[in-house]
C-alpha positions in Angstrom: 0.0 0.0 0.0 1.4 3.4 -1.0 1.9 5.9 1.8 -0.8 8.2 0.4 -3.3 5.3 0.4 -2.2 4.4 3.9 -2.8 8.0 5.0 -6.2 8.1 3.3 -7.3 4.8 5.0 -6.1 6.1 8.4 -8.0 9.3 8.0 -11.1 7.4 6.8 -11.0 5.2 9.9 -10.5 8.2 12.1 -13.5 10.0 10.6 -15.7 6.9 11.0 -14.7 6.4 14.6 -15.6 10.1 15.4 -18.9 9.8 13.5 -19.9 6.7 15.4 -18.9 8.2 18.7 -21.1 11.2 17.9 -24.1 8.8 17.5 -23.3 7.2 20.9 -23.0 10.7 22.5 -26.6 11.6 21.3 -28.1 8.6 23.0 -26.2 9.4 26.2 -27.4 13.0 26.1 -31.0 11.7 25.9 -30.4 9.4 28.8 -28.8 12.3 30.8 -31.8 14.5 30.1 -34.2 11.9 31.4 -32.2 11.3 34.6 -31.8 15.1 35.1 -35.6 15.5 34.7 -36.2 12.7 37.2 -33.6 14.2 39.6 -31.4 11.1 39.7 -28.1 12.9 40.4 -25.9 9.7 40.7 -27.1 8.6 37.3 -26.5 12.0 35.8 -22.9 12.0 37.1 -22.3 8.6 35.7 -23.6 9.6 32.2 -21.3 12.6 32.4 -18.4 10.3 33.2 -19.2 8.1 30.2 -19.5 11.2 27.9 -16.1 12.4 29.2 -14.6 9.1 28.3 -16.1 9.4 24.8 -14.7 12.9 24.5 -11.2 11.6 25.3 -11.6 9.0 22.6 -12.6 11.6 20.1 -9.6 13.8 21.1 -7.2 10.9 20.7 -8.7 10.1 17.3 -8.5 13.7 16.1 -5.0 14.3 17.3 -3.4 11.0 16.6 -0.7 10.8 13.9 -1.7 9.8 10.4 0.3 6.7 9.3 3.2 7.6 7.2 6.8 6.8 6.4 9.5 8.1 8.8 13.0 9.2 7.8 15.7 6.5 7.4 17.4 7.0 10.7 14.3 7.8 12.8 13.8 5.7 16.0 10.3 5.1 14.8 9.8 2.7 11.9 7.1 3.0 9.3 4.4 0.3 9.4 5.2 -2.4 6.9 2.8 -4.1 4.5 2.3 -7.0 6.9 1.4 -4.5 9.7 -0.9 -2.6 7.4 -2.9 -5.8 6.6 -3.2 -6.4 10.4 -4.5 -2.9 10.8 -7.5 -3.7 8.6 -8.5 -6.2 11.3 -8.0 -3.6 14.0 -10.1 -1.2 12.1 -13.0 -3.6 11.7 -12.8 -4.6 15.4 -12.8 -0.9 16.6 -15.7 0.0 14.4 -17.6 -3.1 15.6 -16.9 -2.3 19.2 -18.2 1.2 18.8 -21.3 -0.2 17.1 -21.8 -2.5 20.2 -21.4 0.6 22.4 -24.1 2.4 20.4 -26.4 -0.5 20.6 -26.0 -0.8 24.4 -26.7 2.9 24.8 -29.7 2.7 22.5 -31.1 -0.2 24.6 -30.4 1.6 27.9 -32.1 4.7 26.5 -35.2 2.6 25.7 -35.2 1.1 29.2 -34.8 4.5 30.9 -37.7 5.9 28.8 -39.8 2.9 29.8 -38.8 3.3 33.4 -37.7 -0.4 33.4 -37.1 -1.1 37.1 -35.3 -4.4 36.4 -32.3 -2.6 34.9 -29.7 -1.0 37.2 -28.9 2.0 35.0 -25.8 3.1 36.9 -24.3 -0.4 36.6 -25.1 -0.5 32.9 -23.4 2.9 32.4 -20.3 1.6 34.3 -20.2 -1.4 31.9 -20.5 0.9 28.9 -17.7 3.1 30.2 -15.5 0.1 30.8 -16.1 -1.1 27.2 -15.3 2.4 25.9 -12.0 2.4 27.8 -11.2 -1.0 26.3 -11.9 0.2 22.8 -9.8 3.3 23.4 -6.9 1.1 24.4 -7.3 -0.9 21.2 -7.4 2.3 19.2 -4.1 3.4 20.8 -2.6 0.0 20.0 -3.7 0.5 16.4 -2.1 4.0 16.3 1.2 2.5 17.7 1.1 -0.1 14.9 0.6 2.7 12.3 3.7 4.5 13.8 5.7 1.3 13.8 6.0 1.2 17.6 5.8 -2.4 18.7 
């Protein structure tokens, strides 16, 4: 893969990650508004924590380096073709994980709207936050691969 194609692919993944995260954020805002209306301060704080985690993810995505070739004597090595092929799997996994996060938020939003007492909203939000943290970590691993850092 040429370095321009590699950069384009990297930018494309970055934009897709940010767009998907924006969808997740909208569901969380709706959940936050319901909790705020119902005066559930603990739940409102937890939603804020999850949104903060998403904001960190977006910042890391926006400001991460675009994969490219480094100078010959640079301590960083450019990602090779084999690494680039592995990145396609990382990309698919990251996008799938964000889709799972969105689905979980959509289901939680429906449960909150329906006032489903069988669901512990705060515990569900904690699980969502944990999954976001895991996905952020995978994205950082992907970016290190792009930079050739092992």
